[in-house]
MILUMTI-293201 format. One record per residue: x, y, z of N, C-alpha, C in turn; residue in one letter. Coordinates in pm, 1 decimal, padded with zeros to 6 digits, always signed. Last residue first. Layout:
MILUMTI-293201
+----------+----------+----------+----------+----------+----------+----------+----------+----------+------+
|   n.east |  n.north |     n.up |  ca.east | ca.north |    ca.up |   c.east |  c.north |     c.up | type |
+----------+----------+----------+----------+----------+----------+----------+----------+----------+------+
|        X |        Y |        Z |        X |        Y |        Z |        X |        Y |        Z |    A |
...
+----------+----------+----------+----------+----------+----------+----------+----------+----------+------+
end
This chain:
MILUMTI-293201
+----------+----------+----------+----------+----------+----------+----------+----------+----------+------+
|   n.east |  n.north |     n.up |  ca.east | ca.north |    ca.up |   c.east |  c.north |     c.up | type |
+----------+----------+----------+----------+----------+----------+----------+----------+----------+------+
| +01285.8 | -01631.4 | +05111.9 | +01404.8 | -01699.2 | +05150.3 | +01513.7 | -01580.1 | +05107.3 |    R |
| +01044.0 | -01432.3 | +05223.5 | +01058.3 | -01523.9 | +05137.1 | +01256.0 | -01555.3 | +05194.6 |    G |
| +00989.8 | -01154.7 | +05391.3 | +00960.8 | -01314.3 | +05405.9 | +01013.1 | -01457.9 | +05376.9 |    G |
| +00996.1 | -00976.7 | +05150.8 | +00874.9 | -01044.2 | +05204.3 | +00846.9 | -01137.9 | +05250.3 |    N |
| +01259.1 | -00908.7 | +05178.0 | +01161.6 | -00776.9 | +05192.4 | +01049.4 | -00888.5 | +05316.2 |    S |
| +01370.5 | -01102.8 | +05027.1 | +01385.1 | -01120.0 | +05166.3 | +01287.4 | -01051.6 | +05254.9 |    P |
| +01111.2 | -01247.9 | +04757.6 | +01212.7 | -01188.2 | +04823.2 | +01207.8 | -01140.5 | +04979.0 |    S |
| +00901.2 | -01447.2 | +04691.4 | +01064.3 | -01469.9 | +04762.6 | +01179.4 | -01382.3 | +04766.6 |    L |
| +00692.2 | -01274.8 | +04591.3 | +00682.0 | -01356.3 | +04765.5 | +00834.8 | -01410.8 | +04800.7 |    P |
| +00724.3 | -00959.2 | +04530.0 | +00840.0 | -01104.1 | +04473.2 | +00772.1 | -01173.5 | +04598.1 |    D |
| +00444.1 | -00732.9 | +04455.0 | +00529.9 | -00766.3 | +04574.2 | +00600.7 | -00934.5 | +04487.9 |    P |
| +00354.0 | -00568.7 | +04165.2 | +00305.2 | -00716.0 | +04246.3 | +00426.8 | -00762.9 | +04321.8 |    T |
| +00420.3 | -00389.9 | +04060.2 | +00362.0 | -00332.2 | +04185.1 | +00327.3 | -00475.9 | +04245.0 |    E |
| +00533.2 | -00423.8 | +03816.9 | +00608.2 | -00420.9 | +03919.9 | +00566.1 | -00345.1 | +04060.3 |    D |
| +00347.9 | -00734.3 | +03703.6 | +00375.8 | -00611.6 | +03698.7 | +00484.3 | -00542.2 | +03832.9 |    T |
| +00327.8 | -01068.1 | +03542.3 | +00363.1 | -00984.3 | +03684.3 | +00412.8 | -00823.9 | +03646.1 |    P |
| +00067.1 | -01144.4 | +03361.5 | +00234.3 | -01077.7 | +03349.9 | +00185.9 | -01028.0 | +03459.0 |    A |
| -00219.0 | -01133.4 | +03250.9 | -00146.7 | -01238.4 | +03378.2 | -00036.1 | -01218.3 | +03398.4 |    T |
| -00281.1 | -00919.0 | +03163.9 | -00333.1 | -00914.8 | +03241.9 | -00309.7 | -01016.1 | +03344.9 |    A |
| -00120.7 | -00968.7 | +02927.0 | -00052.5 | -00831.1 | +02988.6 | -00143.2 | -00848.4 | +03127.4 |    E |
| -00253.2 | -01164.5 | +02762.6 | -00115.0 | -01206.4 | +02835.1 | -00103.1 | -01069.0 | +02929.8 |    A |
| -00520.5 | -01069.1 | +02739.2 | -00491.3 | -01155.6 | +02846.6 | -00347.5 | -01183.4 | +02850.6 |    A |
| -00390.9 | -00853.6 | +02534.9 | -00481.9 | -00848.7 | +02673.0 | -00441.2 | -00902.4 | +02773.7 |    G |
| -00327.1 | -01074.2 | +02330.2 | -00207.3 | -00933.8 | +02451.3 | -00324.5 | -00881.2 | +02542.3 |    F |
| -00581.8 | -01150.3 | +02272.4 | -00464.1 | -01256.1 | +02321.3 | -00398.3 | -01184.8 | +02398.1 |    R |
| -00718.8 | -00934.0 | +02195.9 | -00790.1 | -01003.4 | +02331.5 | -00643.7 | -01121.5 | +02389.5 |    L |
| -00604.7 | -00835.8 | +01975.7 | -00581.3 | -00771.1 | +02095.2 | -00659.2 | -00834.8 | +02204.6 |    A |
| -00626.3 | -01092.0 | +01845.8 | -00488.9 | -01088.9 | +01876.1 | -00490.2 | -00970.5 | +01955.6 |    A |
| -00878.8 | -01062.1 | +01745.4 | -00833.7 | -01207.9 | +01833.2 | -00690.5 | -01126.7 | +01916.8 |    I |
| -00929.4 | -00853.2 | +01663.8 | -01001.2 | -00810.3 | +01791.9 | -00936.7 | -00990.7 | +01871.2 |    V |
| -00772.5 | -00878.8 | +01404.8 | -00697.7 | -00793.8 | +01486.6 | -00795.8 | -00793.9 | +01673.4 |    M |
| -00939.0 | -01086.4 | +01354.9 | -00732.1 | -01103.5 | +01343.3 | -00719.5 | -01040.0 | +01424.9 |    A |
| -01189.9 | -00948.9 | +01210.9 | -01123.8 | -01023.9 | +01362.1 | -01023.3 | -01066.7 | +01425.9 |    V |
| -01047.9 | -00755.9 | +01066.7 | -01096.2 | -00728.6 | +01159.6 | -01084.3 | -00817.2 | +01270.0 |    P |
| -00983.0 | -00959.5 | +00860.9 | -00917.8 | -00867.2 | +00912.2 | -00939.2 | -00832.3 | +01009.0 |    F |
| -01199.8 | -01102.2 | +00725.3 | -01073.3 | -01157.0 | +00880.4 | -01016.7 | -01127.0 | +00894.3 |    V |
| -01385.6 | -00959.2 | +00602.7 | -01419.1 | -00951.8 | +00797.0 | -01310.7 | -01057.2 | +00855.1 |    S |
| -01333.1 | -01070.6 | +00377.2 | -01287.6 | -00862.4 | +00380.6 | -01296.6 | -00889.7 | +00577.3 |    V |
| -01508.1 | -01234.3 | +00351.3 | -01372.3 | -01214.7 | +00310.4 | -01303.7 | -01113.8 | +00354.3 |    G |
| -01785.9 | -01157.8 | +00399.1 | -01677.0 | -01263.2 | +00438.5 | -01548.2 | -01261.4 | +00465.2 |    I |
| -01774.2 | -00957.1 | +00169.7 | -01810.2 | -00902.4 | +00305.9 | -01709.2 | -00964.3 | +00370.9 |    L |
| -01763.3 | -01166.4 | -00056.8 | -01642.6 | -01046.8 | -00075.1 | -01643.7 | -00997.7 | +00112.3 |    F |
| -02058.8 | -01240.8 | -00023.0 | -01919.2 | -01320.6 | -00026.1 | -01782.0 | -01236.1 | +00051.1 |    G |
| -02188.8 | -01012.8 | -00043.1 | -02199.2 | -01131.3 | +00077.8 | -02069.1 | -01161.1 | +00097.9 |    A |
| -02117.8 | -00965.0 | -00293.0 | -02085.6 | -00887.2 | -00208.8 | -02125.3 | -00922.1 | -00069.9 |    T |
| -01966.3 | -01144.4 | -00588.5 | -02065.8 | -01139.5 | -00448.5 | -02071.5 | -01068.6 | -00342.9 |    D |
| -01861.2 | -00873.9 | -00768.7 | -01834.6 | -00982.1 | -00660.6 | -01912.0 | -00957.7 | -00610.5 |    L |
| -01801.3 | -00705.5 | -00981.1 | -01903.2 | -00750.9 | -00946.8 | -01947.7 | -00881.7 | -00915.7 |    H |
| -01608.8 | -00571.7 | -01083.1 | -01597.6 | -00687.1 | -01113.8 | -01702.5 | -00763.7 | -01094.5 |    L |
| -01720.2 | -00287.6 | -01027.5 | -01659.0 | -00349.6 | -01144.1 | -01635.1 | -00474.2 | -01196.0 |    I |
| -01786.0 | -00244.3 | -00788.2 | -01840.3 | -00235.7 | -00882.2 | -01854.3 | -00262.1 | -01024.0 |    R |
| -01619.1 | -00469.4 | -00624.7 | -01788.9 | -00440.8 | -00588.8 | -01854.2 | -00395.9 | -00719.7 |    V |
| -01379.1 | -00425.5 | -00721.9 | -01417.9 | -00561.5 | -00653.5 | -01563.3 | -00600.9 | -00669.1 |    G |
| -01346.3 | -00132.2 | -00729.4 | -01311.7 | -00207.4 | -00776.7 | -01378.3 | -00345.8 | -00795.5 |    V |
| -01341.5 | -00095.9 | -00420.6 | -01468.9 | -00083.7 | -00533.3 | -01411.1 | -00120.5 | -00654.2 |    Y |
| -01123.4 | -00195.5 | -00336.8 | -01251.7 | -00292.5 | -00293.3 | -01368.0 | -00231.6 | -00388.4 |    V |
| -00902.2 | -00082.1 | -00474.1 | -00950.7 | -00225.2 | -00445.9 | -01098.2 | -00327.1 | -00420.0 |    L |
| -00990.4 | +00141.4 | -00307.4 | -01004.5 | +00161.9 | -00450.0 | -00988.1 | +00021.7 | -00568.6 |    A |
| -00933.0 | +00115.5 | -00019.1 | -01044.1 | +00107.0 | -00073.3 | -01058.6 | +00108.2 | -00230.3 |    V |
| -00650.5 | +00043.0 | -00087.6 | -00735.2 | -00050.3 | -00011.5 | -00850.7 | -00009.3 | -00092.2 |    L |
| -00536.0 | +00241.8 | -00162.1 | -00528.0 | +00149.3 | -00215.5 | -00634.3 | +00077.3 | -00236.0 |    L |
| -00579.3 | +00421.7 | +00082.3 | -00606.5 | +00441.9 | -00063.5 | -00641.9 | +00311.2 | -00160.9 |    L |
| -00389.1 | +00257.6 | +00265.1 | -00538.3 | +00269.5 | +00290.4 | -00604.6 | +00353.3 | +00125.9 |    M |
| -00158.0 | +00308.0 | +00161.7 | -00236.5 | +00211.7 | +00134.6 | -00351.8 | +00198.0 | +00156.3 |    K |
| -00194.2 | +00583.3 | +00152.5 | -00153.7 | +00545.5 | +00039.8 | -00168.3 | +00374.5 | +00027.8 |    L |
| -00154.0 | +00596.5 | +00492.5 | -00285.1 | +00675.9 | +00424.6 | -00277.2 | +00596.4 | +00244.6 |    N |
| +00094.2 | +00470.1 | +00538.2 | -00032.8 | +00383.0 | +00529.2 | -00178.2 | +00445.5 | +00495.5 |    L |
| +00292.6 | +00653.2 | +00417.3 | +00247.6 | +00540.5 | +00329.7 | +00119.1 | +00479.0 | +00392.3 |    L |
| +00227.7 | +00912.4 | +00611.1 | +00180.2 | +00902.4 | +00427.6 | +00177.9 | +00760.8 | +00378.0 |    L |
| +00294.8 | +00799.7 | +00803.4 | +00137.4 | +00873.2 | +00853.1 | +00110.2 | +00841.9 | +00676.3 |    V |
| +00544.6 | +00756.2 | +00793.9 | +00506.6 | +00614.7 | +00777.0 | +00310.6 | +00670.8 | +00769.3 |    A |
| +00670.7 | +00975.6 | +00757.6 | +00663.1 | +00913.6 | +00618.6 | +00555.4 | +00791.6 | +00649.4 |    M |
| +00629.4 | +01112.9 | +00990.4 | +00543.8 | +01185.7 | +00844.0 | +00525.1 | +01036.9 | +00729.6 |    G |
| +00770.4 | +00932.2 | +01162.6 | +00658.6 | +00981.4 | +01176.4 | +00546.1 | +00962.5 | +01075.0 |    P |
| +01054.4 | +00855.9 | +01203.0 | +01004.6 | +00926.7 | +01070.8 | +00850.3 | +00936.3 | +01087.1 |    T |
| +01262.1 | +00705.9 | +01292.5 | +01233.5 | +00796.4 | +01351.7 | +01166.6 | +00917.1 | +01283.5 |    A |
| +01193.2 | +00345.6 | +01244.6 | +01293.3 | +00507.3 | +01207.6 | +01221.4 | +00593.2 | +01306.5 |    S |
| +01113.5 | +00082.4 | +01375.2 | +01296.4 | +00103.8 | +01348.9 | +01302.0 | +00255.8 | +01299.1 |    A |
| +00884.4 | +00146.3 | +01327.7 | +00899.3 | +00141.7 | +01438.0 | +01050.9 | +00170.7 | +01487.5 |    L |
| +00905.3 | +00202.2 | +01019.0 | +00810.6 | +00270.1 | +01121.4 | +00812.2 | +00279.2 | +01241.5 |    V |
| +00909.8 | -00101.5 | +00932.3 | +00965.7 | +00025.6 | +00913.9 | +00958.6 | +00153.8 | +01029.2 |    R |
| +00660.5 | -00226.3 | +01050.4 | +00803.4 | -00244.3 | +01093.9 | +00887.4 | -00124.1 | +01100.0 |    S |
| +00464.6 | -00087.9 | +00966.5 | +00457.3 | -00036.8 | +01102.2 | +00630.1 | -00122.0 | +01096.4 |    G |
| +00474.4 | -00214.3 | +00696.2 | +00501.6 | -00019.5 | +00700.0 | +00504.3 | -00036.3 | +00847.1 |    I |
| +00471.1 | -00427.9 | +00753.9 | +00579.5 | -00416.6 | +00692.7 | +00605.6 | -00266.4 | +00688.7 |    R |
| +00256.9 | -00476.0 | +00845.0 | +00301.8 | -00508.6 | +00904.6 | +00447.8 | -00517.3 | +00879.2 |    R |
| +00040.5 | -00377.5 | +00626.1 | +00093.5 | -00309.5 | +00759.6 | +00184.9 | -00381.3 | +00855.6 |    L |
| +00116.3 | -00600.7 | +00435.4 | +00143.8 | -00439.8 | +00409.1 | +00165.5 | -00307.8 | +00530.5 |    A |
| +00012.3 | -00806.5 | +00566.6 | +00141.8 | -00815.7 | +00505.7 | +00172.4 | -00666.5 | +00520.1 |    I |
| -00271.1 | -00733.9 | +00557.2 | -00206.1 | -00744.4 | +00677.1 | -00062.6 | -00731.1 | +00676.1 |    A |
| -00349.7 | -00669.0 | +00296.4 | -00301.2 | -00536.6 | +00351.7 | -00263.2 | -00574.9 | +00507.7 |    N |
| -00316.8 | -00955.8 | +00224.3 | -00212.2 | -00866.2 | +00154.2 | -00231.8 | -00681.9 | +00237.9 |    G |
| -00547.1 | -01007.5 | +00353.7 | -00404.9 | -01075.4 | +00363.2 | -00313.2 | -00979.5 | +00330.4 |    V |
| -00763.5 | -00870.4 | +00257.0 | -00719.1 | -00807.3 | +00359.5 | -00575.2 | -00914.2 | +00396.0 |    M |
| -00725.9 | -00973.8 | -00037.5 | -00734.1 | -00858.7 | +00004.4 | -00651.6 | -00826.0 | +00144.3 |    L |
| -00829.6 | -01280.1 | +00057.2 | -00697.7 | -01271.9 | -00019.8 | -00647.9 | -01098.0 | -00009.0 |    G |
| -01074.0 | -01188.7 | +00100.6 | -00969.9 | -01235.6 | +00213.1 | -00846.0 | -01254.6 | +00137.9 |    A |
| -01143.3 | -01098.0 | -00152.4 | -01189.7 | -01084.0 | -00015.3 | -01068.0 | -01098.6 | +00097.5 |    G |
| -01155.4 | -01337.6 | -00252.3 | -01063.8 | -01245.1 | -00303.4 | -01061.1 | -01148.8 | -00203.4 |    V |
| -01271.3 | -01569.8 | -00125.5 | -01178.4 | -01569.6 | -00159.4 | -01077.1 | -01422.9 | -00187.1 |    T |
| -01534.5 | -01452.1 | -00132.5 | -01486.6 | -01481.5 | -00044.3 | -01295.3 | -01492.5 | -00050.4 |    V |
| -01547.2 | -01499.3 | -00425.7 | -01552.7 | -01369.2 | -00385.4 | -01492.5 | -01352.8 | -00197.1 |    A |
| -01565.3 | -01742.2 | -00431.3 | -01489.1 | -01641.5 | -00528.2 | -01437.1 | -01532.3 | -00501.3 |    F |
| -01760.5 | -01801.7 | -00299.9 | -01651.7 | -01876.8 | -00275.0 | -01543.0 | -01769.1 | -00327.3 |    A |
| -01955.6 | -01754.1 | -00479.6 | -01910.8 | -01649.5 | -00363.6 | -01832.4 | -01696.9 | -00273.4 |    T |
| -01934.9 | -01859.7 | -00708.9 | -01915.0 | -01697.3 | -00747.3 | -01929.6 | -01656.2 | -00572.9 |    S |
| -02016.4 | -02144.6 | -00591.7 | -01844.1 | -02068.2 | -00704.3 | -01857.9 | -01900.3 | -00633.0 |    R |
| -02188.6 | -02122.7 | -00323.7 | -02195.3 | -02162.5 | -00406.3 | -02000.7 | -02105.7 | -00502.8 |    S |
| -02059.9 | -02305.8 | -00008.0 | -02098.2 | -02165.2 | -00059.6 | -02101.4 | -02187.0 | -00244.6 |    A |
| -01915.5 | -02494.6 | +00115.8 | -02068.9 | -02462.5 | +00197.3 | -02115.2 | -02382.8 | +00087.0 |    A |
| -01671.2 | -02569.8 | +00010.2 | -01720.7 | -02639.9 | +00061.0 | -01884.0 | -02648.2 | +00057.0 |    V |
| -01586.6 | -02268.9 | -00005.1 | -01520.8 | -02331.9 | -00103.7 | -01628.2 | -02475.7 | -00094.2 |    V |
| -01630.5 | -02151.8 | +00254.1 | -01684.8 | -02114.8 | +00142.3 | -01692.7 | -02194.0 | +00009.6 |    A |
| -01399.6 | -02326.2 | +00384.8 | -01575.1 | -02286.9 | +00425.3 | -01620.1 | -02259.9 | +00318.9 |    A |
| -01188.3 | -02201.5 | +00288.1 | -01214.8 | -02360.6 | +00328.1 | -01382.1 | -02400.9 | +00306.1 |    A |
| -01211.8 | -01914.3 | +00341.5 | -01200.0 | -01954.4 | +00178.0 | -01239.7 | -02148.9 | +00186.8 |    I |
| -01214.3 | -01920.7 | +00648.7 | -01324.2 | -01850.8 | +00544.7 | -01311.7 | -01928.1 | +00430.8 |    A |
| -00952.1 | -02056.2 | +00723.9 | -01079.5 | -02072.2 | +00725.4 | -01187.0 | -02040.7 | +00643.6 |    I |
| -00803.8 | -01862.9 | +00553.6 | -00754.8 | -01987.2 | +00469.5 | -00881.7 | -02063.6 | +00570.5 |    A |
| -00821.3 | -01622.2 | +00709.1 | -00855.5 | -01647.2 | +00531.7 | -00850.6 | -01778.3 | +00520.8 |    A |
| -00752.7 | -01709.8 | +00988.3 | -00902.5 | -01725.3 | +00951.1 | -00927.4 | -01715.7 | +00801.6 |    L |
| -00480.4 | -01688.7 | +00902.3 | -00557.8 | -01872.8 | +00951.0 | -00677.1 | -01843.5 | +00936.2 |    I |
| -00422.6 | -01469.8 | +00859.7 | -00345.0 | -01557.8 | +00735.1 | -00474.9 | -01717.4 | +00805.4 |    L |
| -00483.1 | -01338.2 | +01029.3 | -00519.1 | -01278.1 | +00891.2 | -00512.0 | -01392.2 | +00872.1 |    T |
| -00292.7 | -01429.1 | +01276.5 | -00410.3 | -01425.1 | +01230.0 | -00558.2 | -01447.1 | +01135.8 |    W |
| -00016.3 | -01342.7 | +01115.2 | -00048.2 | -01472.6 | +01155.3 | -00203.3 | -01501.5 | +01135.3 |    R |
| -00104.6 | -01058.9 | +01208.8 | -00066.6 | -01098.0 | +01006.6 | -00073.2 | -01247.7 | +01009.3 |    E |
| -00088.7 | -01033.1 | +01435.6 | -00211.6 | -00985.4 | +01351.0 | -00232.6 | -01059.5 | +01201.0 |    I |
| +00189.2 | -01119.0 | +01472.4 | +00065.3 | -01193.1 | +01519.7 | -00086.2 | -01129.0 | +01440.6 |    T |
| +00328.9 | -00903.0 | +01393.8 | +00319.6 | -01056.9 | +01311.2 | +00218.0 | -01146.8 | +01374.3 |    H |
| +00189.6 | -00690.3 | +01523.2 | +00189.9 | -00702.4 | +01418.3 | +00226.3 | -00868.4 | +01327.6 |    L |
| +00347.9 | -00768.8 | +01784.2 | +00154.2 | -00722.5 | +01746.2 | +00124.9 | -00772.9 | +01641.4 |    H |
| +00601.1 | -00737.4 | +01714.7 | +00534.0 | -00897.2 | +01722.7 | +00396.6 | -00898.6 | +01737.7 |    R |
| +00613.8 | -00465.1 | +01653.6 | +00652.2 | -00594.0 | +01599.7 | +00584.0 | -00735.4 | +01568.5 |    S |
| +00434.6 | -00330.8 | +01894.6 | +00592.0 | -00383.3 | +01840.0 | +00534.2 | -00482.9 | +01734.6 |    N |
| +00255.4 | -00068.9 | +02063.8 | +00234.6 | -00170.8 | +01995.9 | +00401.8 | -00172.9 | +01919.5 |    M |
+----------+----------+----------+----------+----------+----------+----------+----------+----------+------+
end
């Protein structure tokens, strides 16, 4: 994984969050739309934090600090989800829809990169134009 993968996940999270929020505003109640917005916003923040921490990890040689930062990010995320559901009493279905934009974005990014790798030439693929293969 490189920083390009993290940028792609972040971009897809933003796109899906915008779609989910727009759909909720048009088709759902005010409380559900608000919960979708909070959940999607939380996942956008998560994607941004993941990209920033991940970029620093890829640039540095201290994996211990990266593990610590990722665990702190996860702890903060769990605490914010708890606050949203138990204390703020957000609509759980709407919140779940909003939060789901991040895993869906990760799947889309994985499929796109997997498809790109499947179509990319490898070292084992002979070059048809090389002289050893009868090319020019």
